[in-house]
Kinemage of the C-alpha trace (Angstrom):
@kinemage 1
@onewidth
@group {chain A} dominant
@subgroup {mainchain}
@vectorlist {calphas} color= white
{ca unk a 1} P 140.944 88.962 206.072
{ca unk a 2} L 144.568 88.882 206.798
{ca unk a 3} L 146.194 87.533 209.833
{ca unk a 4} L 146.818 90.252 211.826
{ca unk a 5} L 143.320 91.615 211.320
{ca unk a 6} L 141.742 87.972 211.967
{ca unk a 7} L 143.828 88.158 215.140
{ca unk a 8} L 142.512 91.469 216.257
{ca unk a 9} L 138.986 90.439 215.471
{ca unk a 10} L 139.393 87.131 217.369
{ca unk a 11} L 141.017 89.105 220.668
{ca unk a 12} L 138.207 91.996 220.410
{ca unk a 13} L 135.561 89.242 220.458
{ca unk a 14} L 137.218 88.132 223.671
{ca unk a 15} L 136.731 91.246 225.204
{ca unk a 16} L 133.091 91.301 224.280
{ca unk a 17} L 132.738 87.715 225.663
{ca unk a 18} L 134.405 88.778 229.007
{ca unk a 19} L 132.224 91.597 229.174
{ca unk a 20} L 129.378 89.563 228.605
{ca unk a 21} L 130.189 87.084 231.417
{ca unk a 22} L 130.856 89.821 234.257
{ca unk a 23} L 127.852 91.780 233.202
{ca unk a 24} L 125.026 92.211 235.511
{ca unk a 25} L 122.013 89.823 235.384
{ca unk a 26} L 118.812 91.172 234.613
{ca unk a 27} L 117.012 89.938 237.763
{ca unk a 28} L 115.088 91.389 240.451
{ca unk a 29} L 116.996 91.881 243.878
{ca unk a 30} L 115.290 89.283 246.009
{ca unk a 31} L 115.622 86.826 242.995
{ca unk a 32} L 119.240 87.566 242.399
{ca unk a 33} L 119.902 87.334 246.181
{ca unk a 34} L 118.327 83.878 246.336
{ca unk a 35} L 120.397 82.895 243.526
{ca unk a 36} L 123.542 84.044 244.835
{ca unk a 37} L 122.926 82.246 248.058
{ca unk a 38} L 122.153 79.041 246.278
{ca unk a 39} L 124.656 78.633 243.551
{ca unk a 40} L 128.237 77.283 243.829
{ca unk a 41} L 130.854 79.272 241.381
{ca unk a 42} L 131.861 76.414 238.869
{ca unk a 43} L 134.202 78.639 236.650
{ca unk a 44} L 136.153 82.002 236.881
{ca unk a 45} L 133.277 83.571 235.096
{ca unk a 46} L 130.658 82.236 237.285
{ca unk a 47} L 132.009 84.868 240.167
{ca unk a 48} L 129.235 87.290 240.797
{ca unk a 49} L 130.071 90.986 240.035
{ca unk a 50} L 127.403 92.680 241.900
{ca unk a 51} L 126.356 94.777 245.066
{ca unk a 52} L 124.812 91.956 247.165
{ca unk a 53} L 127.978 90.397 247.819
{ca unk a 54} L 129.450 93.826 248.715
{ca unk a 55} L 127.432 93.447 251.809
{ca unk a 56} L 128.821 90.862 253.250
{ca unk a 57} L 132.506 91.503 252.825
{ca unk a 58} L 134.618 94.809 253.619
{ca unk a 59} L 136.316 96.511 250.854
{ca unk a 60} L 139.881 96.001 250.033
{ca unk a 61} L 142.341 98.310 248.442
{ca unk a 62} L 144.207 97.127 245.649
{ca unk a 63} L 147.487 97.434 247.370
{ca unk a 64} L 146.088 94.655 249.922
{ca unk a 65} L 144.442 92.630 247.170
{ca unk a 66} L 147.671 92.854 245.303
{ca unk a 67} L 149.555 91.331 248.206
{ca unk a 68} L 146.938 88.785 248.551
{ca unk a 69} L 147.397 87.669 244.928
{ca unk a 70} L 151.367 87.441 245.439
{ca unk a 71} L 150.689 85.066 248.347
{ca unk a 72} L 148.058 83.186 246.605
{ca unk a 73} L 150.161 82.792 243.190
{ca unk a 74} L 153.254 81.331 245.404
{ca unk a 75} L 150.948 78.993 247.138
{ca unk a 76} L 149.692 77.861 243.428
{ca unk a 77} L 153.421 77.443 242.353
{ca unk a 78} L 153.602 74.641 245.334
{ca unk a 79} L 151.094 72.545 243.332
{ca unk a 80} L 151.744 73.846 239.861
{ca unk a 81} L 155.478 74.212 239.734
{ca unk a 82} L 155.892 75.817 236.163
{ca unk a 83} L 153.204 78.349 237.473
{ca unk a 84} L 155.792 80.884 239.210
{ca unk a 85} L 158.196 82.191 236.669
{ca unk a 86} L 159.885 84.734 238.496
{ca unk a 87} L 159.519 86.087 242.169
{ca unk a 88} L 161.457 88.629 243.853
{ca unk a 89} L 159.123 89.811 247.023
{ca unk a 90} L 159.688 89.141 250.690
{ca unk a 91} L 161.460 85.935 251.035
{ca unk a 92} L 158.946 85.425 254.296
{ca unk a 93} L 155.988 84.931 251.868
{ca unk a 94} L 157.503 82.232 249.715
{ca unk a 95} L 158.855 80.284 252.826
{ca unk a 96} L 155.161 80.568 254.059
{ca unk a 97} L 153.826 79.136 251.164
{ca unk a 98} L 156.050 76.213 251.527
{ca unk a 99} L 155.791 75.614 255.105
{ca unk a 100} L 151.887 76.178 255.381
{ca unk a 101} L 150.957 74.698 252.292
{ca unk a 102} L 147.248 74.681 251.486
{ca unk a 103} L 145.230 72.535 249.440
{ca unk a 104} L 143.851 73.307 245.913
{ca unk a 105} L 140.196 73.332 247.476
{ca unk a 106} L 141.639 75.964 249.882
{ca unk a 107} L 143.217 77.848 247.188
{ca unk a 108} L 140.120 77.855 245.074
{ca unk a 109} L 137.890 79.348 247.714
{ca unk a 110} L 140.507 82.179 248.283
{ca unk a 111} L 140.962 82.904 244.722
{ca unk a 112} L 137.082 83.144 244.283
{ca unk a 113} L 136.657 85.545 247.307
{ca unk a 114} L 139.622 87.646 245.675
{ca unk a 115} L 137.961 87.889 242.681
{ca unk a 116} L 134.662 89.190 244.222
{ca unk a 117} L 136.659 91.562 246.095
{ca unk a 118} L 138.675 93.317 243.067
{ca unk a 119} L 135.404 93.318 241.003
{ca unk a 120} L 133.597 95.467 243.640
{ca unk a 121} L 136.997 97.410 244.434
{ca unk a 122} L 137.558 98.120 240.710
{ca unk a 123} L 133.793 98.129 239.839
{ca unk a 124} L 133.319 99.601 236.291
{ca unk a 125} L 137.026 99.133 235.253
{ca unk a 126} L 138.086 102.007 237.278
{ca unk a 127} L 141.902 101.634 237.009
{ca unk a 128} L 144.264 100.061 234.358
{ca unk a 129} L 146.091 98.172 237.265
{ca unk a 130} L 142.856 96.773 238.786
{ca unk a 131} L 141.602 95.325 235.406
{ca unk a 132} L 144.888 93.570 234.989
{ca unk a 133} L 144.908 92.457 238.412
{ca unk a 134} L 141.440 90.970 238.021
{ca unk a 135} L 142.297 89.166 234.764
{ca unk a 136} L 145.386 87.978 236.995
{ca unk a 137} L 143.263 86.516 239.833
{ca unk a 138} L 140.675 84.868 237.108
{ca unk a 139} L 143.932 83.452 235.580
{ca unk a 140} L 144.917 81.691 238.755
{ca unk a 141} L 141.306 80.344 239.789
{ca unk a 142} L 141.235 78.901 236.208
{ca unk a 143} L 144.768 77.291 236.756
{ca unk a 144} L 143.649 76.128 240.376
{ca unk a 145} L 140.489 74.526 238.819
{ca unk a 146} L 142.942 72.856 235.960
{ca unk a 147} L 145.214 71.586 238.737
{ca unk a 148} L 141.996 70.038 240.174
{ca unk a 149} L 141.105 68.010 236.989
{ca unk a 150} L 138.702 70.484 235.431
{ca unk a 151} L 139.213 70.674 231.460
{ca unk a 152} L 138.749 73.370 229.256
{ca unk a 153} L 138.675 73.650 225.456
{ca unk a 154} L 141.820 75.361 224.083
{ca unk a 155} L 139.801 78.463 223.283
{ca unk a 156} L 138.222 78.474 226.619
{ca unk a 157} L 141.265 78.020 228.466
{ca unk a 158} L 143.416 80.647 226.281
{ca unk a 159} L 140.589 83.036 226.713
{ca unk a 160} L 140.757 82.615 230.698
{ca unk a 161} L 144.250 82.361 231.628
{ca unk a 162} L 145.906 85.036 228.743
{ca unk a 163} L 142.646 87.091 227.477
{ca unk a 164} L 143.203 85.587 224.054
{ca unk a 165} L 141.662 83.471 221.537
{ca unk a 166} L 143.404 82.508 218.475
{ca unk a 167} L 141.697 82.920 214.964
{ca unk a 168} L 140.608 79.474 212.992
{ca unk a 169} L 143.055 78.646 210.492
{ca unk a 170} L 142.952 77.642 206.852
{ca unk a 171} L 145.286 74.794 206.110
{ca unk a 172} L 145.865 76.006 202.467
{ca unk a 173} L 147.531 79.128 203.871
{ca unk a 174} L 150.159 77.061 205.508
{ca unk a 175} L 150.492 74.813 202.347
{ca unk a 176} L 150.713 77.815 200.159
{ca unk a 177} L 153.796 78.837 202.320
{ca unk a 178} L 155.252 75.403 202.082
{ca unk a 179} L 154.840 75.469 198.029
{ca unk a 180} L 156.953 78.574 198.488
{ca unk a 181} L 159.410 77.060 200.597
{ca unk a 182} L 159.629 73.951 198.279
{ca unk a 183} L 160.673 76.344 195.461
{ca unk a 184} L 163.398 77.833 197.270
{ca unk a 185} L 164.935 74.570 198.437
{ca unk a 186} L 164.173 72.152 195.700
{ca unk a 187} L 165.659 68.408 195.873
{ca unk a 188} L 164.979 64.802 196.646
{ca unk a 189} L 163.488 63.787 199.833
{ca unk a 190} L 160.919 65.473 201.921
{ca unk a 191} L 160.474 69.242 202.109
{ca unk a 192} L 161.076 69.063 206.257
{ca unk a 193} L 164.059 66.946 205.484
{ca unk a 194} L 165.622 69.318 203.164
{ca unk a 195} L 164.795 72.293 205.260
{ca unk a 196} L 166.466 70.855 208.170
{ca unk a 197} L 169.447 69.585 206.278
{ca unk a 198} L 169.925 73.020 205.244
{ca unk a 199} L 169.440 74.640 208.360
{ca unk a 200} L 171.801 72.198 209.996
{ca unk a 201} L 174.726 73.198 207.726
{ca unk a 202} L 174.377 76.399 209.360
{ca unk a 203} L 174.704 74.788 212.929
{ca unk a 204} L 177.450 76.918 215.403
{ca unk a 205} L 180.179 74.179 216.067
{ca unk a 206} L 179.915 73.504 219.916
{ca unk a 207} L 183.541 75.228 220.583
{ca unk a 208} L 182.046 78.668 218.996
{ca unk a 209} L 178.952 78.881 220.413
{ca unk a 210} L 180.155 81.172 223.616
{ca unk a 211} L 181.770 83.621 221.315
{ca unk a 212} L 178.922 83.645 219.038
{ca unk a 213} L 176.465 83.856 221.707
{ca unk a 214} L 178.356 86.760 223.493
{ca unk a 215} L 178.866 88.630 220.108
{ca unk a 216} L 175.017 88.603 219.440
{ca unk a 217} L 173.837 89.250 223.081
{ca unk a 218} L 176.302 92.384 223.085
{ca unk a 219} L 175.005 93.634 219.709
{ca unk a 220} L 171.305 93.425 221.061
{ca unk a 221} L 172.349 95.136 224.199
{ca unk a 222} L 174.067 97.650 222.315
{ca unk a 223} L 171.075 98.474 220.396
{ca unk a 224} L 168.601 98.522 223.264
{ca unk a 225} L 170.680 100.941 225.224
{ca unk a 226} L 170.752 103.268 222.256
{ca unk a 227} L 167.042 103.745 223.217
{ca unk a 228} L 166.509 102.971 226.592
{ca unk a 229} L 168.370 103.731 230.062
{ca unk a 230} L 168.353 100.504 231.872
{ca unk a 231} L 169.123 100.258 235.740
{ca unk a 232} L 173.041 100.731 236.141
{ca unk a 233} L 172.970 97.223 237.773
{ca unk a 234} L 171.326 95.358 235.132
{ca unk a 235} L 173.223 92.067 234.471
{ca unk a 236} L 172.773 88.674 233.046
{ca unk a 237} L 174.436 85.401 233.357
{ca unk a 238} L 174.536 82.876 230.243
{ca unk a 239} L 174.330 79.051 230.591
{ca unk a 240} L 174.045 76.022 227.945
{ca unk a 241} L 171.922 73.340 229.101
{ca unk a 242} L 170.447 69.759 228.024
{ca unk a 243} L 167.044 67.861 228.469
{ca unk a 244} L 164.412 70.918 228.328
{ca unk a 245} L 161.256 71.161 226.285
{ca unk a 246} L 162.344 74.801 225.256
{ca unk a 247} L 165.070 75.953 223.338
{ca unk a 248} L 165.751 78.878 225.638
{ca unk a 249} L 164.491 80.489 228.844
{ca unk a 250} L 164.884 83.463 230.714
{ca unk a 251} L 164.783 82.953 234.807
{ca unk a 252} L 164.742 86.572 236.128
{ca unk a 253} L 166.451 86.644 239.461
{ca unk a 254} L 165.233 90.122 240.558
{ca unk a 255} L 167.473 93.260 241.381
{ca unk a 256} L 167.830 93.297 237.684
{ca unk a 257} L 169.516 90.205 236.792
{ca unk a 258} L 168.778 87.381 234.645
{ca unk a 259} L 170.014 83.735 234.084
{ca unk a 260} L 169.574 83.187 230.718
{ca unk a 261} L 169.813 79.691 229.423
{ca unk a 262} L 170.038 78.007 226.015
{ca unk a 263} L 169.318 74.239 225.325
{ca unk a 264} L 171.680 72.634 223.289
{ca unk a 265} L 169.767 69.049 222.950
{ca unk a 266} L 169.719 70.040 219.168
{ca unk a 267} L 172.421 71.975 216.799
{ca unk a 268} L 171.895 75.791 217.540
{ca unk a 269} L 171.446 77.247 214.242
{ca unk a 270} L 173.353 80.573 213.342
{ca unk a 271} L 170.350 82.825 213.509
{ca unk a 272} L 169.142 81.644 217.041
{ca unk a 273} L 172.062 83.401 218.519
{ca unk a 274} L 170.236 86.908 217.672
{ca unk a 275} L 166.775 85.501 218.218
{ca unk a 276} L 167.601 84.295 221.529
{ca unk a 277} L 169.669 87.415 222.475
{ca unk a 278} L 166.799 89.743 221.704
{ca unk a 279} L 163.922 87.098 223.003
{ca unk a 280} L 165.627 86.291 226.135
{ca unk a 281} L 167.628 89.390 226.592
{ca unk a 282} L 167.492 92.804 224.893
{ca unk a 283} L 164.922 94.236 224.337
{ca unk a 284} L 163.021 90.929 225.275
{ca unk a 285} L 162.379 89.247 228.419
{ca unk a 286} L 165.626 90.755 230.627
{ca unk a 287} L 164.511 94.268 229.362
{ca unk a 288} L 160.497 93.854 230.041
{ca unk a 289} L 161.345 92.232 233.527
{ca unk a 290} L 163.803 94.872 234.633
{ca unk a 291} L 161.356 97.473 233.605
{ca unk a 292} L 158.375 95.939 235.368
{ca unk a 293} L 160.635 95.819 238.642
{ca unk a 294} L 161.594 99.323 238.376
{ca unk a 295} L 158.775 101.152 237.036
{ca unk a 296} L 155.889 99.368 238.424
{ca unk a 297} L 157.049 97.383 241.790
{ca unk a 298} L 159.587 99.727 243.096
{ca unk a 299} L 158.578 103.264 241.780
{ca unk a 300} L 154.507 102.520 241.846
{ca unk a 301} L 154.685 100.211 244.574
{ca unk a 302} L 152.680 97.448 242.994
{ca unk a 303} L 153.334 94.504 245.085
{ca unk a 304} L 151.742 92.107 242.468
{ca unk a 305} L 154.272 92.816 240.049
{ca unk a 306} L 156.874 91.183 242.352
{ca unk a 307} L 155.730 87.577 240.890
{ca unk a 308} L 155.211 86.931 237.651
{ca unk a 309} L 152.647 83.511 237.061
{ca unk a 310} L 153.450 82.462 233.936
{ca unk a 311} L 149.717 81.185 232.973
{ca unk a 312} L 148.402 84.708 233.003
{ca unk a 313} L 147.475 87.463 230.753
{ca unk a 314} L 151.041 89.074 231.190
{ca unk a 315} L 152.386 86.276 229.037
{ca unk a 316} L 150.961 87.774 225.849
{ca unk a 317} L 153.134 91.127 226.272
{ca unk a 318} L 156.090 89.027 227.885
{ca unk a 319} L 156.346 86.493 224.553
{ca unk a 320} L 154.897 88.711 222.022
{ca unk a 321} L 157.161 91.683 222.926
{ca unk a 322} L 160.469 89.541 223.061
{ca unk a 323} L 159.593 87.910 219.549
{ca unk a 324} L 158.806 91.284 217.988
{ca unk a 325} L 161.750 92.902 219.743
{ca unk a 326} L 164.097 91.123 217.313
{ca unk a 327} L 162.723 92.917 214.549
{ca unk a 328} L 162.762 96.249 216.575
{ca unk a 329} L 166.551 95.607 217.203
{ca unk a 330} L 167.263 94.741 213.715
{ca unk a 331} L 164.853 96.179 211.432
{ca unk a 332} L 164.883 95.571 207.682
{ca unk a 333} L 167.963 93.516 206.533
{ca unk a 334} L 169.997 94.629 209.588
{ca unk a 335} L 170.056 90.945 211.107
{ca unk a 336} L 170.990 89.398 207.894
{ca unk a 337} L 173.589 91.733 207.461
{ca unk a 338} L 174.978 91.373 211.122
{ca unk a 339} L 174.756 87.766 211.234
{ca unk a 340} L 176.541 87.425 207.734
{ca unk a 341} L 179.342 89.846 208.564
{ca unk a 342} L 179.955 88.972 212.185
{ca unk a 343} L 178.513 85.667 213.296
{ca unk a 344} L 179.176 83.929 210.413
{ca unk a 345} L 182.821 84.179 210.509
{ca unk a 346} L 183.040 83.616 214.175
{ca unk a 347} L 181.421 80.262 213.587
{ca unk a 348} L 183.264 79.437 210.574
{ca unk a 349} L 180.184 79.224 208.475
{ca unk a 350} L 179.578 79.753 204.814
{ca unk a 351} L 178.299 83.634 204.605
{ca unk a 352} L 177.073 82.846 200.928
{ca unk a 353} L 174.003 80.882 202.603
{ca unk a 354} L 172.883 84.121 204.505
{ca unk a 355} L 170.401 85.365 201.660
{ca unk a 356} L 168.985 81.815 201.362
{ca unk a 357} L 168.399 81.562 205.198
{ca unk a 358} L 166.914 85.346 205.267
{ca unk a 359} L 164.442 84.201 202.492
{ca unk a 360} L 163.968 81.066 204.432
{ca unk a 361} L 163.150 82.402 207.600
{ca unk a 362} L 160.803 84.980 206.074
{ca unk a 363} L 158.592 82.157 204.377
{ca unk a 364} L 158.735 80.164 207.567
{ca unk a 365} L 157.327 82.929 209.436
{ca unk a 366} L 153.987 82.431 207.609
{ca unk a 367} L 153.683 78.864 209.147
{ca unk a 368} L 154.053 80.336 212.668
{ca unk a 369} L 150.491 80.090 213.492
{ca unk a 370} L 150.410 76.427 212.558
{ca unk a 371} L 151.532 75.720 216.009
{ca unk a 372} L 148.251 76.990 217.573
{ca unk a 373} L 146.336 74.851 215.217
{ca unk a 374} L 148.442 71.586 215.887
{ca unk a 375} L 147.940 72.398 219.773
{ca unk a 376} L 144.091 73.324 219.522
{ca unk a 377} L 143.558 70.029 217.784
{ca unk a 378} L 145.623 67.917 219.966
{ca unk a 379} L 144.836 69.227 223.149
{ca unk a 380} L 141.114 69.309 222.327
{ca unk a 381} L 141.594 65.597 221.615
{ca unk a 382} L 140.573 65.619 217.662
{ca unk a 383} L 144.116 64.464 216.643
{ca unk a 384} L 146.474 62.057 218.651
{ca unk a 385} L 149.862 62.904 219.769
{ca unk a 386} L 151.373 60.923 216.959
{ca unk a 387} L 149.552 62.859 214.299
{ca unk a 388} L 150.606 66.306 216.466
{ca unk a 389} L 154.262 65.045 215.621
{ca unk a 390} L 153.424 64.574 211.968
{ca unk a 391} L 151.607 67.766 211.539
{ca unk a 392} L 154.640 69.499 213.323
{ca unk a 393} L 157.001 68.076 211.101
{ca unk a 394} L 155.010 68.740 207.660
{ca unk a 395} L 154.065 72.509 208.970
{ca unk a 396} L 156.803 73.558 211.131
{ca unk a 397} L 159.388 72.051 209.037
{ca unk a 398} L 161.211 70.253 211.746
{ca unk a 399} L 162.783 67.030 212.220
{ca unk a 400} L 160.823 64.183 213.971
{ca unk a 401} L 163.266 64.851 216.713
{ca unk a 402} L 162.561 68.518 217.040
{ca unk a 403} L 158.909 67.929 216.062
{ca unk a 404} L 158.821 65.603 219.282
{ca unk a 405} L 160.284 68.075 221.662
{ca unk a 406} L 157.626 70.857 220.437
{ca unk a 407} L 154.813 68.440 221.334
{ca unk a 408} L 156.478 67.734 224.597
{ca unk a 409} L 156.291 71.348 225.096
{ca unk a 410} L 152.624 71.454 224.128
{ca unk a 411} L 152.210 68.506 226.965
{ca unk a 412} L 153.811 70.939 229.289
{ca unk a 413} L 152.448 74.355 228.778
{ca unk a 414} L 149.324 73.608 226.758
{ca unk a 415} L 147.668 76.850 225.470
{ca unk a 416} L 150.884 79.103 226.333
{ca unk a 417} L 152.132 78.337 222.423
{ca unk a 418} L 149.720 81.241 221.206
{ca unk a 419} L 151.711 83.938 223.230
{ca unk a 420} L 154.551 83.667 220.692
{ca unk a 421} L 152.845 84.234 217.777
{ca unk a 422} L 149.331 85.625 218.440
{ca unk a 423} L 151.167 87.817 220.989
{ca unk a 424} L 153.889 89.050 218.345
{ca unk a 425} L 151.094 89.923 215.947
{ca unk a 426} L 149.401 91.948 218.829
{ca unk a 427} L 152.425 93.710 220.153
{ca unk a 428} L 153.447 94.523 216.280
{ca unk a 429} L 149.816 95.952 215.782
{ca unk a 430} L 150.090 97.955 219.202
{ca unk a 431} L 153.641 99.525 218.329
{ca unk a 432} L 152.596 100.302 214.831
{ca unk a 433} L 149.565 102.334 215.699
{ca unk a 434} L 150.897 103.750 218.610
{ca unk a 435} L 154.113 105.225 216.652
{ca unk a 436} L 151.975 106.359 213.991
{ca unk a 437} L 149.895 108.493 216.687
{ca unk a 438} L 152.948 109.616 218.386
{ca unk a 439} L 155.627 110.706 215.801
{ca unk a 440} L 156.811 107.320 214.514
{ca unk a 441} L 159.075 106.579 217.288
{ca unk a 442} L 158.499 102.633 217.659
{ca unk a 443} L 161.180 102.261 220.635
{ca unk a 444} L 158.839 104.745 222.828
{ca unk a 445} L 155.651 102.929 221.763
{ca unk a 446} L 157.370 99.408 222.639
{ca unk a 447} L 158.418 100.970 225.906
{ca unk a 448} L 155.047 102.137 226.721
{ca unk a 449} L 153.856 98.593 226.236
{ca unk a 450} L 156.232 96.912 228.146
{ca unk a 451} L 155.505 99.369 231.091
{ca unk a 452} L 151.678 99.448 231.123
{ca unk a 453} L 149.716 96.387 232.263
{ca unk a 454} L 147.524 95.737 229.278
{ca unk a 455} L 145.966 92.500 228.562
{ca unk a 456} L 145.569 90.776 225.197
{ca unk a 457} L 142.094 92.379 224.365
{ca unk a 458} L 143.273 96.168 225.626
{ca unk a 459} L 146.102 95.655 223.270
{ca unk a 460} L 144.154 94.850 220.523
{ca unk a 461} L 141.780 97.682 221.206
{ca unk a 462} L 144.468 100.046 221.581
{ca unk a 463} L 145.827 98.773 217.964
{ca unk a 464} L 142.365 99.996 216.472
{ca unk a 465} L 141.707 103.151 218.222
{ca unk a 466} L 142.278 106.685 217.489
{ca unk a 467} L 144.030 107.513 220.739
{ca unk a 468} L 147.105 106.202 222.717
{ca unk a 469} L 147.172 103.933 225.586
{ca unk a 470} L 146.770 105.762 228.820
{ca unk a 471} L 147.915 104.427 232.299
């Protein structure tokens, strides 16, 4: 079974598990009512989904539930700083979350009530909007419980937060990729040292960074605008920063504006300019956020999209589309050709190394899922932090310093790491399948994904179905 097939199988299995957890228990009415009145809710999936609770609460519309979810997310963000990645809703809601700070215990009770309400309002999966809102609330409840000290396995955490479970991995596959890279870059010393030395020989000089990134992002934007009509006022600001656990970040500001930050703790290798330009900008995070604000928040009035909770099922599309967007904007050998002909000269680097860099990156992509394996083993307590660093050096072909930064990212964001690689696989499967069904237009299929609130299991299902995705 290839990696994409294994991914789809794992994700589709998640959908089955969620359905089983949310299904109606086979109990007589009186016994069920007694159970509900005497059983406390321990996890997100313990929330009952039946008509007995409906008698206790009035029904709520998706609009009112969406508003309640935004306020809940803002309050969770007061306890979990990374939870709210972006917010561009009413300022008074954000102010209230700060001035009327509620305890985690209070937020847990509220989240449980919202989950009950959404399951009643959206009974039977009545709408795409309702399905995603339910999973958003479930993820918020899970993160609240984690903030109170509740521990989940890596797979259970990612299932509850992202509706996704990574497949199990055979290290022999990663070892085979290492052998190919070893043949590409023979020599003395460890393979990770050789790869690191080669890549560092293509580092952009500090005084050339602005020019190189300006050119890269401009090209990413031009290629995206050839297919999409973005809001006229869309805009971004670029900053170079230090002392971060990530290499780049898009802080969406609302009103179609972004702050894109690039971390310069380590040398910036020439290929990262296009990668980050696409991932953080066009057609990645900035484009996705602009579409969400325009199409879902403003046009449809779905208020829940005024907030982006980082630890949520939205992140599968966010990170997966941002990574796949690189290939979409620069198909085939167009990326390396642009780098060789435009960026290498701007940076004063040797363009003769471009072909080796391209081949190396193709092989390194075979190792991308090693990050999930390392994170799962580390967070589940089967390996130590030191072993996680050593495995990152080996399988991610990083220097010790970069590997330490990578494990620091896992410490901070935990299971979020699977959104980059597994998410990319899912987006690729969706786009290729929908393009196949709809005339071969990958950009149109990509836009459908960006503007339709689908979770991982739904994306996987659409990737294997015979019909297109319906809103």
